[in-house]
PLY file of the C-alpha trace (Angstrom):
ply
format ascii 1.0
element vertex 295
property float x
property float y
property float z
element edge 294
property int vertex1
property int vertex2
end_header
13.35 -85.54 19.60
15.33 -88.10 21.64
17.89 -87.16 24.30
20.91 -87.51 22.01
19.39 -85.24 19.37
18.52 -82.70 22.05
22.10 -82.73 23.33
23.48 -82.32 19.81
21.33 -79.22 19.35
22.46 -77.92 22.75
26.17 -78.14 21.87
25.78 -75.13 19.59
26.71 -71.60 20.71
24.52 -68.55 20.23
22.72 -68.25 16.90
24.25 -66.10 14.14
21.74 -63.32 14.81
22.46 -63.42 18.54
26.20 -63.36 17.88
25.75 -60.32 15.64
24.01 -58.55 18.52
26.79 -59.53 20.91
29.49 -58.23 18.59
27.54 -55.01 17.95
27.18 -54.47 21.71
30.91 -54.92 22.28
31.75 -52.61 19.37
29.42 -49.86 20.62
30.97 -50.01 24.10
34.43 -49.62 22.59
33.20 -46.67 20.52
31.77 -45.01 23.65
35.10 -45.31 25.47
37.16 -44.15 22.49
34.95 -41.07 22.07
35.18 -40.02 25.73
37.68 -37.17 25.90
38.87 -37.71 29.53
40.10 -41.18 28.51
42.49 -39.72 25.91
45.27 -39.57 28.50
44.45 -42.87 30.20
46.00 -46.21 29.27
43.06 -48.59 28.93
42.65 -52.16 27.76
39.08 -53.02 26.73
38.24 -56.69 26.17
35.49 -59.27 26.46
35.62 -61.81 29.26
33.38 -64.52 30.73
31.32 -67.04 28.76
31.00 -64.75 25.73
34.78 -64.47 25.34
35.29 -68.13 26.21
32.65 -69.30 23.72
30.67 -71.24 26.32
27.57 -69.05 26.26
24.14 -70.29 25.22
21.09 -68.48 23.90
19.46 -67.95 27.29
22.73 -66.48 28.66
23.76 -64.35 25.70
24.79 -61.15 27.51
28.36 -59.89 27.18
30.88 -59.06 29.89
33.38 -56.33 29.04
36.39 -55.42 31.18
37.75 -51.88 31.02
41.20 -52.27 32.56
43.26 -49.25 33.54
46.86 -50.32 33.03
48.43 -47.12 34.41
48.08 -48.07 38.06
49.30 -51.58 38.92
48.06 -53.09 42.17
49.89 -56.02 43.70
49.92 -58.76 46.29
52.51 -61.33 47.25
52.77 -64.94 48.35
55.39 -64.15 50.99
55.59 -60.81 52.75
58.73 -58.85 51.95
59.60 -60.47 48.61
58.60 -57.46 46.51
58.47 -53.70 46.83
57.13 -51.43 44.06
59.82 -49.15 42.61
57.56 -46.10 42.97
53.91 -45.64 43.98
51.38 -44.51 41.40
50.95 -40.73 41.42
48.35 -40.32 38.68
44.69 -39.25 38.77
43.07 -42.59 37.93
41.62 -43.75 41.20
38.93 -46.47 41.28
36.26 -43.81 41.90
37.36 -41.66 38.95
37.63 -44.61 36.57
34.10 -45.72 37.41
32.59 -42.23 37.20
34.18 -41.47 33.83
33.15 -44.85 32.48
29.54 -44.21 33.56
29.64 -40.81 31.85
30.97 -42.33 28.61
28.33 -45.07 28.55
25.43 -42.78 29.45
26.32 -40.52 26.53
26.34 -43.49 24.12
23.35 -45.32 25.63
21.03 -42.63 27.08
18.45 -44.07 29.44
19.86 -47.59 29.11
22.62 -47.54 31.74
21.98 -49.08 35.17
24.51 -48.14 37.86
22.68 -49.73 40.80
25.01 -52.75 40.93
28.05 -52.71 43.18
30.47 -54.14 40.61
29.34 -53.95 36.98
27.75 -51.10 35.06
24.84 -52.67 33.19
23.70 -51.63 29.73
20.18 -52.81 28.97
19.46 -54.59 25.71
17.53 -53.31 22.71
16.29 -54.92 19.51
19.82 -54.61 18.10
21.85 -55.31 21.25
22.12 -57.78 24.13
22.51 -56.93 27.81
26.06 -56.02 28.78
27.98 -55.82 32.06
30.89 -53.38 31.88
33.43 -53.77 34.69
36.04 -51.10 35.52
39.22 -52.64 36.87
42.97 -52.22 37.23
45.99 -54.34 36.40
46.94 -56.65 39.28
50.05 -58.73 39.86
50.36 -61.51 42.42
54.05 -61.95 43.12
55.26 -65.48 43.74
58.80 -64.16 44.21
60.67 -60.93 43.50
60.81 -61.68 39.76
57.83 -63.99 39.18
54.14 -63.04 39.20
50.69 -63.97 37.95
48.90 -61.09 36.23
45.19 -60.50 36.59
42.79 -57.66 37.35
41.59 -55.96 40.51
38.05 -54.62 40.83
36.97 -52.06 43.42
33.24 -52.27 44.10
31.11 -49.31 45.15
31.02 -50.86 48.62
34.84 -50.80 48.75
35.15 -54.55 48.36
38.16 -55.69 46.34
37.86 -58.56 43.84
40.76 -60.18 41.99
40.10 -61.99 38.71
42.29 -63.85 36.23
40.42 -63.65 32.89
43.44 -64.38 30.67
44.16 -67.63 32.53
40.51 -68.66 32.29
40.54 -68.06 28.55
43.77 -69.99 27.94
42.94 -72.94 30.21
39.54 -73.33 28.55
41.16 -73.34 25.11
43.75 -75.91 26.22
41.15 -78.28 27.70
38.94 -77.92 24.65
41.89 -78.85 22.42
42.82 -81.85 24.58
39.23 -83.14 24.43
38.83 -82.74 20.67
36.53 -79.71 21.14
34.17 -81.64 23.42
34.76 -79.67 26.63
33.06 -76.42 25.60
30.20 -78.29 23.94
29.65 -80.22 27.17
29.63 -76.94 29.11
26.91 -75.60 26.82
24.84 -78.76 27.27
25.04 -78.56 31.06
24.12 -74.87 31.00
21.08 -75.72 28.88
20.18 -78.53 31.28
20.35 -76.06 34.18
18.23 -73.53 32.26
15.63 -76.21 31.52
15.46 -77.34 35.15
15.14 -73.74 36.38
12.42 -73.09 33.79
10.46 -76.09 35.03
11.12 -75.15 38.67
12.85 -78.38 39.56
16.11 -76.66 40.58
17.35 -73.21 41.56
19.43 -71.02 39.26
23.20 -71.38 39.49
25.91 -69.00 38.24
26.91 -69.85 34.68
30.61 -69.75 35.59
30.09 -72.29 38.38
28.73 -74.84 35.89
31.69 -74.15 33.61
34.04 -74.83 36.53
32.27 -78.08 37.45
32.71 -79.41 33.92
36.32 -78.18 33.79
37.21 -80.30 36.82
36.10 -83.50 35.10
39.02 -85.54 33.69
39.61 -85.35 29.95
38.75 -89.02 29.48
35.05 -88.49 30.29
34.70 -86.42 27.11
35.97 -89.22 24.86
32.68 -91.15 24.48
31.08 -91.47 21.05
27.72 -90.04 22.11
26.75 -86.95 24.09
24.35 -89.08 26.12
27.35 -90.96 27.50
29.49 -87.84 27.94
26.84 -85.99 29.95
26.15 -89.03 32.11
29.83 -89.47 32.94
30.30 -85.75 33.64
27.36 -85.69 36.06
28.41 -88.91 37.78
31.96 -87.59 38.21
30.65 -84.37 39.76
28.25 -86.25 42.04
30.79 -88.81 43.24
33.72 -86.45 43.74
31.84 -83.77 45.65
30.71 -86.10 48.41
31.84 -85.20 51.91
33.83 -82.20 53.07
36.50 -80.21 51.27
39.91 -81.89 51.32
42.70 -80.36 53.37
45.17 -81.23 50.63
45.58 -78.59 47.95
46.35 -81.24 45.35
42.90 -82.83 45.79
40.85 -79.64 45.77
38.89 -78.49 42.70
39.86 -75.20 41.12
38.20 -72.53 39.05
38.94 -72.60 35.32
41.65 -69.97 35.84
43.37 -72.46 38.24
44.36 -69.52 40.44
41.56 -70.01 42.98
40.08 -73.03 44.71
36.51 -73.62 43.56
35.22 -74.01 47.12
36.17 -71.78 50.05
34.45 -69.71 52.72
34.15 -66.54 50.63
32.78 -68.31 47.54
29.17 -67.73 46.46
28.55 -71.48 46.03
29.23 -74.63 48.09
30.23 -78.24 47.37
26.66 -79.27 48.08
25.42 -77.00 45.26
27.48 -78.89 42.71
26.59 -82.26 44.19
22.86 -81.52 44.26
22.92 -80.07 40.76
24.46 -83.28 39.41
22.01 -85.47 41.34
18.98 -83.47 40.19
20.21 -83.43 36.58
20.77 -87.20 36.56
17.17 -87.70 37.64
15.80 -85.00 35.36
17.48 -86.54 32.30
16.36 -90.06 33.20
19.78 -91.51 33.96
18.85 -92.52 37.50
15.69 -94.39 36.56
0 1
1 2
2 3
3 4
4 5
5 6
6 7
7 8
8 9
9 10
10 11
11 12
12 13
13 14
14 15
15 16
16 17
17 18
18 19
19 20
20 21
21 22
22 23
23 24
24 25
25 26
26 27
27 28
28 29
29 30
30 31
31 32
32 33
33 34
34 35
35 36
36 37
37 38
38 39
39 40
40 41
41 42
42 43
43 44
44 45
45 46
46 47
47 48
48 49
49 50
50 51
51 52
52 53
53 54
54 55
55 56
56 57
57 58
58 59
59 60
60 61
61 62
62 63
63 64
64 65
65 66
66 67
67 68
68 69
69 70
70 71
71 72
72 73
73 74
74 75
75 76
76 77
77 78
78 79
79 80
80 81
81 82
82 83
83 84
84 85
85 86
86 87
87 88
88 89
89 90
90 91
91 92
92 93
93 94
94 95
95 96
96 97
97 98
98 99
99 100
100 101
101 102
102 103
103 104
104 105
105 106
106 107
107 108
108 109
109 110
110 111
111 112
112 113
113 114
114 115
115 116
116 117
117 118
118 119
119 120
120 121
121 122
122 123
123 124
124 125
125 126
126 127
127 128
128 129
129 130
130 131
131 132
132 133
133 134
134 135
135 136
136 137
137 138
138 139
139 140
140 141
141 142
142 143
143 144
144 145
145 146
146 147
147 148
148 149
149 150
150 151
151 152
152 153
153 154
154 155
155 156
156 157
157 158
158 159
159 160
160 161
161 162
162 163
163 164
164 165
165 166
166 167
167 168
168 169
169 170
170 171
171 172
172 173
173 174
174 175
175 176
176 177
177 178
178 179
179 180
180 181
181 182
182 183
183 184
184 185
185 186
186 187
187 188
188 189
189 190
190 191
191 192
192 193
193 194
194 195
195 196
196 197
197 198
198 199
199 200
200 201
201 202
202 203
203 204
204 205
205 206
206 207
207 208
208 209
209 210
210 211
211 212
212 213
213 214
214 215
215 216
216 217
217 218
218 219
219 220
220 221
221 222
222 223
223 224
224 225
225 226
226 227
227 228
228 229
229 230
230 231
231 232
232 233
233 234
234 235
235 236
236 237
237 238
238 239
239 240
240 241
241 242
242 243
243 244
244 245
245 246
246 247
247 248
248 249
249 250
250 251
251 252
252 253
253 254
254 255
255 256
256 257
257 258
258 259
259 260
260 261
261 262
262 263
263 264
264 265
265 266
266 267
267 268
268 269
269 270
270 271
271 272
272 273
273 274
274 275
275 276
276 277
277 278
278 279
279 280
280 281
281 282
282 283
283 284
284 285
285 286
286 287
287 288
288 289
289 290
290 291
291 292
292 293
293 294
């Protein structure tokens, strides 16, 4: 099989059987939450997020990420101090600790012996012959106020170590859809190809494993025009060259020139991020050589 044929096969999402397992896993998690009596008086929003929800997952990364968002208690932050004050503080029982403990109880009843609570953020459900691995994340509604009457809505996660993480899954989902539409459905296919390239390089021990979302963000920051080629061989080459060339040097001081996550609410590179500019640059360089473009 030549490189173009390989790329064509790598544009495809999970197989039908794998997708069935993913959907069954999500459905069973919903059933567990709906059957848990303490949640009857709690306003919850349960939804898929990450590569599964965004349709950028590949066979080797076929687990599902499920958010369980408590919408009763709304946490908030603000761009300028003093622009917003909550009308009344939350007085209910649903603290981060209680939400997590009740969620663990609900999942352990549905999946006995399959629930792993050792992680600081997600509650993991191990796979079976009929299910894929799942990460279930308890979180709360979060609003970042730009002014007294304007905000960006996301979620706030409280880890077991008391670290607080803000995510914007709805914005990630919508921005991915918009870019995919602008590129005639080429963006998400290119993401899948690059994830498969990374998996292949890791499998052959020519490069270290990178977070799946990081690769998605790298591809997202490539201009729409690089996805307009007639062959995937050309698209992948241009994507990797763009990443390699534009991640040279240090991070720009200008916000307009900095790369962003797919949600466009966070810069892709900053001191608290789990990856660096050099990771993206070296990934592109290694992939160009691995695929034979640099020869």
